[in-house]
Phi, psi and omega in degrees: 000119182227175180094185181260158182245155176256113190245131175257129179242116179272103183124109189269349182279277178298326181297336180292338176294304178296323179302318179296318178297322179290320177299316178301329181273002174093014180259155180275139184225134171237128178262134175263127183203185179288162182303317181296317179291323178298316179298318180297314182291321180292333179267326188239359181070195175239156176231116180245124181258124185241123175288134181240131181303131179090357179246140184285329181238151179296155171276127180260118181256114180264121183297337181292343180266003185250156174227137003295164180287142176284138176241154175225146184206162174272162185305320185288349180271358190260134168252105185301331183294348180278358187243151178273333183210140173246130177254126180265104188240017175264163172283150190310315182298336183291338183287351177263002181282155182301138182090307178293318179303315182292321178294319180300319179292324177295323176298315180299315183290331178282350178057041174275132178300140185238137173242116179272132169247067185235149171296326184259114181297136175299153180306317180295333176289318177300330179291343178281347184272119182301138175083001179262127179274100183301321184299325180286349181263354184302324183292348178280348187255149180299313178215085185300336183297337182292345182260001190297326188268006179277140168276123184307322182294343180267004182239126174233176188228136171243130179293123182279060184293322179300136179257134181210159181209157172273119177302128188297337183260014181235172184291164184288355179264010180251133178229132179251122177273125182257331178227099190274063176270191189253154168278118180257111190249140175274156181294159166278172174286319184276133181302324183291328178285323175295324178298324176297315177299321180296320179293318178300318177302310184292321180295318179295320181297329185280349186291135169234123188266129181287140179252160183302332182277006178094349176275182177221162182220151170283136180261144179286175182075094180251170169254121182242123184267137179230147176285329182287136175285350189261347181304315179296340182282355175302335180293337183301316179301321180292316182295316183287324181284323185249294192302309184284336179280000168292336184281119176247176185297317186243350181204191180230162180229166180290154177302318180301320180289322179298321183278316189264356177298322174216092189294327179293317178296317180298318179298318181295317179296312182302312183288331177294315179296319177299322180293328175298315179296318179295322177296334177283339181135358180291148171278142177307330180290343177289338186271153177269131180301144183302317184299324178294317178295314182300322179296317178292321182293335181298338179264003182266089191270006179242156172298157179295161178297326178296315179295317180297320179296316180301315183278358170263001175102013182300138177271342178216141171223171174293136186245062174296329178301318179292319180299313180296317179299318183291313180295321177299317180297325177299336180256011178076025183246153182203145179224123183303316182299318178294320178300320178295318180297314179301318181294320178298318179293317178302315182295318180293319177296318179299318179294320179295320180291324178293319178297321181294321178295319182294327180287000000 
């Protein structure tokens, strides 16, 4: 499989990171977003700032300087059959919103291979994991029906390990990468679709970005392909140990505090979640060692996006905590700390929904 691919990315914020990497590698990219953001990107492009080892300031990649040109569109403007790959880069609750729901179903019916870069694996991907009862996981999703028409073999998952954010004082087309790690993606079922991922991996790896002084540099954030379906699930231990434990009864705390407040407890939680993944079929080598995660978490001085959303009044968030609790229960396993975290999130969501009704 050679040549360039036409890639659709649903989600212009986090998705612009992978989109920029694909553009640099010579592939065509269309971002799906709201009308205002689409107009902004079509007129001004995107700007992604990447920290590079040995450089004092990040490298700023302006999509207007790249070819092919970046395009942006609203959901109703998209014909999925025109694309070789669809990247799912929104948070799970967003797929039930008007317009997005219809586009997602059109993608499923067009049978275009999909790669999710989500913390929460889509239901059809979970159906690819042996021994997992997909039906028992439906209650973990905001609207499970939006995934019904997907063929599981056409859906894969990339762990969204790179950390990035939109600077609050800048336009919506700017993304700042704070932790430039890699997207670790599992294979598709069909060899030809996996070959496409392998080419994307190799093309991104080959890129050298020109600098003003005439030299060039390798840019961080790669796409790494794995045969194991469980490699992307290594993120689960991190989410349960850090991100969801930012949620407290009356307030939230930073990820660093959640992890390092009691390092022994965090280690026990982390390794328990890893053991659940290993019990599902993961190789221990698929998992990230706790010490490596703890070192990275020490620099995460803000609460997780899930905690911030909850305390901003969100009625739905991604529920990886529920998925892990549910899959563990399917295997006869239970952890008190995880149960407490799930209850705290449930209580906060219930309060937010009640406030919305009252309003």
